[in-house]
C-alpha positions in Angstrom: -9.3 8.8 9.1 -7.3 10.2 5.8 -3.9 9.8 7.3 -4.8 6.0 8.2 -6.2 5.5 4.5 -3.2 7.2 3.0 -0.7 4.9 4.8 -2.7 1.8 4.2 -2.6 2.7 0.4 0.9 3.4 0.4 2.1 0.2 2.3 -0.1 -1.9 0.4 1.5 -0.9 -3.0 5.1 -1.0 -1.6 4.4 -4.3 0.0 3.3 -5.8 -3.3 6.6 -4.9 -4.9 8.7 -5.8 -2.1 7.1 -9.5 -2.5 7.4 -9.3 -6.1 11.2 -8.5 -5.7 11.3 -11.4 -3.4 9.8 -13.8 -6.0 11.8 -12.4 -8.8 15.1 -12.6 -7.0 14.2 -16.3 -5.7 13.2 -17.3 -9.5 16.5 -16.0 -11.0 19.3 -19.0 -11.3 22.4 -17.5 -10.7 25.8 -18.1 -8.8 25.2 -14.6 -7.0 23.9 -14.6 -3.4 20.0 -13.7 -3.0 20.6 -10.2 -1.5 22.5 -8.5 -4.1 19.9 -9.8 -6.8 17.1 -8.8 -4.5 18.7 -5.2 -4.0 19.0 -4.7 -7.6 15.5 -5.7 -8.4 14.0 -3.4 -5.6 16.0 -0.6 -6.6 14.9 -1.0 -10.1 11.0 -0.6 -8.9 12.0 2.7 -7.1 11.6 5.2 -9.9 8.1 4.0 -10.8 6.8 2.6 -7.5 7.6 5.4 -5.2 5.3 7.8 -7.0 2.8 5.4 -7.7 2.7 4.3 -4.0 2.2 7.9 -2.9 -0.7 8.2 -5.6 -2.2 5.1 -4.3 -2.2 6.4 -0.7 -3.9 9.7 -1.8 -6.5 7.8 -3.7 -7.1 5.5 -0.9 -7.3 8.4 1.7 -9.9 10.2 -0.8 -11.8 7.1 -0.9 -12.0 6.6 3.0 -13.0 10.2 3.6 -15.7 10.1 0.9 -17.0 6.7 2.5 -17.0 8.4 5.9 -19.0 11.2 4.7 -21.5 9.6 2.3 -21.9 6.1 3.7 -20.5 5.8 7.3 -22.6 2.7 7.8 -20.3 0.7 5.6 -17.3 1.8 7.8 -19.3 0.8 10.9 -19.9 -2.7 9.3 -16.4 -3.2 8.7 -15.5 -2.2 12.1 -13.4 0.4 11.0 -15.3 3.1 13.3 -17.9 2.6 16.2 -21.4 3.8 15.7 -22.0 7.3 16.7 -18.1 8.3 16.3 -17.1 11.4 14.5 -14.7 10.6 12.0 -13.6 13.6 10.4 
């Protein structure tokens, strides 16, 4: 359960900045083609978003495990787990 939570948080964070990079590269009016601009923007996000994505993944995993321990009924309502299923 915690592995799924970790990767959900990690990929959600990274997808946000991938989308942001696409929007920024699309919005820059230049004679250069799209891909070189996009690549530069993605590379500029890496130093901050790589560790932040890992941290967000860890926090999401922690929240999922906490929910599984304290309020499994919420995970059942969201159809993450089935009733009576052992999650940890």
